C-alpha positions in Angstrom: 106.4 117.5 -81.3 108.2 120.9 -82.1 106.8 123.2 -84.7 110.2 124.5 -85.9 108.4 127.9 -87.1 110.6 129.9 -89.5 111.5 133.7 -88.8 109.4 134.6 -91.7 106.4 133.2 -89.7 107.3 134.9 -86.5 107.2 138.3 -88.5 103.9 137.4 -89.8 102.7 136.5 -86.3 103.9 139.8 -84.8 101.9 141.6 -87.8 98.7 139.5 -86.8 99.2 140.7 -83.2 99.8 144.4 -84.0 96.8 144.4 -86.9 93.9 146.5 -85.6 91.4 146.3 -88.7 90.1 143.0 -89.8 91.4 143.3 -93.0 94.7 143.5 -91.4 94.1 140.4 -89.3 92.7 138.7 -92.1 96.0 139.4 -94.4 98.4 138.3 -91.6 96.6 135.1 -90.9 96.7 134.2 -94.8 100.3 135.2 -94.6 101.0 132.9 -91.6 98.9 130.0 -93.2 100.9 130.4 -96.4 104.5 130.3 -94.7 103.7 127.9 -91.9 105.9 124.5 -92.3 103.7 122.0 -93.5 104.4 118.8 -91.2 103.1 116.7 -88.4 104.2 119.1 -85.6 102.1 121.9 -87.1 98.8 120.3 -88.0 97.1 121.6 -84.9 98.4 125.1 -85.6 97.3 125.0 -89.1 93.9 124.1 -88.0 93.7 127.1 -85.6 94.8 129.6 -88.5 92.3 128.2 -90.6 89.5 128.3 -87.9 90.7 132.1 -87.0 90.4 132.9 -90.8 87.1 131.3 -91.4 85.8 133.2 -88.3 86.9 136.6 -89.4 85.4 135.9 -93.0 82.4 135.1 -91.4 82.5 138.2 -89.2 82.8 140.5 -92.3 79.9 138.6 -94.0 77.9 139.5 -91.1 79.3 143.1 -91.1 78.3 143.7 -94.9 74.9 142.3 -94.5 74.0 144.8 -91.6 74.9 147.6 -94.1 73.0 146.4 -96.9 73.8 146.2 -100.3 77.0 147.3 -101.5 78.6 147.4 -105.0 81.8 147.4 -106.3 83.0 147.6 -110.0 86.4 146.3 -110.4 88.3 148.8 -112.5 89.2 147.7 -116.2 91.4 149.3 -118.9 93.1 152.6 -118.9 90.5 154.3 -116.7 87.3 154.3 -114.9 84.9 157.0 -115.6 81.5 156.9 -113.8 78.3 158.5 -115.4 76.2 160.0 -113.0 73.4 162.5 -113.0 69.7 163.0 -112.1 66.9 160.5 -113.1 66.1 160.2 -116.8 69.0 162.1 -118.1 70.4 159.9 -120.7 73.3 157.9 -118.8 72.1 154.6 -119.8 71.7 155.6 -123.4 75.0 157.2 -123.7 76.7 153.7 -122.3 74.6 151.9 -124.8 75.5 154.3 -127.6 79.6 154.2 -126.8 79.9 150.6 -125.5 78.8 147.3 -126.3 76.7 147.3 -122.9 73.0 146.8 -123.2 71.7 148.5 -120.1 68.1 148.8 -119.4 66.7 152.0 -121.2 63.3 153.2 -120.3 60.9 156.2 -120.0 60.7 156.2 -116.5 63.1 157.0 -113.6 65.1 154.8 -111.7 65.2 152.2 -114.4 69.1 151.8 -113.4 69.4 150.3 -110.0 72.8 149.0 -109.8 76.2 149.7 -111.6 76.5 148.9 -115.4 79.9 148.9 -116.8 80.9 149.1 -120.5 84.2 149.3 -122.3 84.8 152.2 -124.8 87.5 151.4 -127.3 89.4 154.9 -128.2 92.3 154.3 -130.8 94.3 151.3 -128.8 93.1 152.3 -125.4 90.1 150.9 -123.4 88.4 153.1 -121.1 85.5 151.5 -118.5 82.3 153.5 -118.3 80.1 152.8 -115.4 76.6 153.9 -115.8 75.5 154.6 -112.0 71.8 154.8 -110.5 70.4 158.4 -110.6 71.3 161.0 -107.8 67.7 162.5 -106.7 66.5 164.4 -103.9 64.3 161.8 -102.8 67.0 159.0 -103.2 70.4 158.0 -103.5 72.0 154.8 -103.0 74.5 155.0 -99.9 77.3 153.1 -101.8 76.9 155.5 -104.8 79.6 158.1 -103.4 82.3 155.4 -102.8 81.9 154.3 -106.3 82.5 158.1 -107.4 85.5 158.6 -105.0 87.1 155.4 -106.5 86.6 156.1 -110.0 89.5 157.8 -112.1 86.7 160.4 -113.5 83.0 161.4 -113.2 81.1 162.6 -116.0 77.9 164.7 -114.9 75.0 164.2 -117.4 71.8 166.3 -117.3 68.9 166.7 -119.7 69.6 170.1 -121.7 65.7 170.3 -122.2 65.1 170.2 -118.4 63.5 173.4 -116.9 65.4 172.4 -113.8 68.8 172.2 -115.2 70.7 174.4 -112.7 69.1 172.9 -109.8 69.9 169.4 -111.1 73.4 170.1 -111.4 73.5 171.6 -107.8 71.5 168.8 -106.4 73.8 166.2 -107.6 76.8 168.3 -106.3 75.5 168.9 -102.8 74.4 165.2 -102.4 77.9 163.8 -103.3 79.5 166.7 -101.1 77.2 165.8 -98.2 78.0 161.8 -98.5 
């Protein structure tokens, strides 16, 4: 039975054939599946597209599993500002004071282990603040630089009573520049 494929489907198919990255292939397959005519002549083609799409999604899951955990905080509001700095400098306390978020605040280092978002209301504008895990000489999460790059702004917090204040600032700057 003839498939009677539309010109739009042919364009999407050529995009799929020209795609280089898995994301491009997945987007092209989703487009092909959305615009393919739905009738008896295309049932096998639809099943093949769904099978290819499922295989691509499974490969993406395997790829992310190999790299460990990764966190992404979807931007909300007018801007996304990440709070970063060394351990125990008050990032979580600032987030709790400025927003309705309830991050874990403790007197020991590395209390924050994953990004904690909160919304700061200023006049009619909402700004998203994201408390990040600390940047230290001995540890920095591999996904942290990606969150910093993806944010609209970064606010570096340090403990003003720390004897190592200049070293703390330089350490954070160097660790992020190296990543």
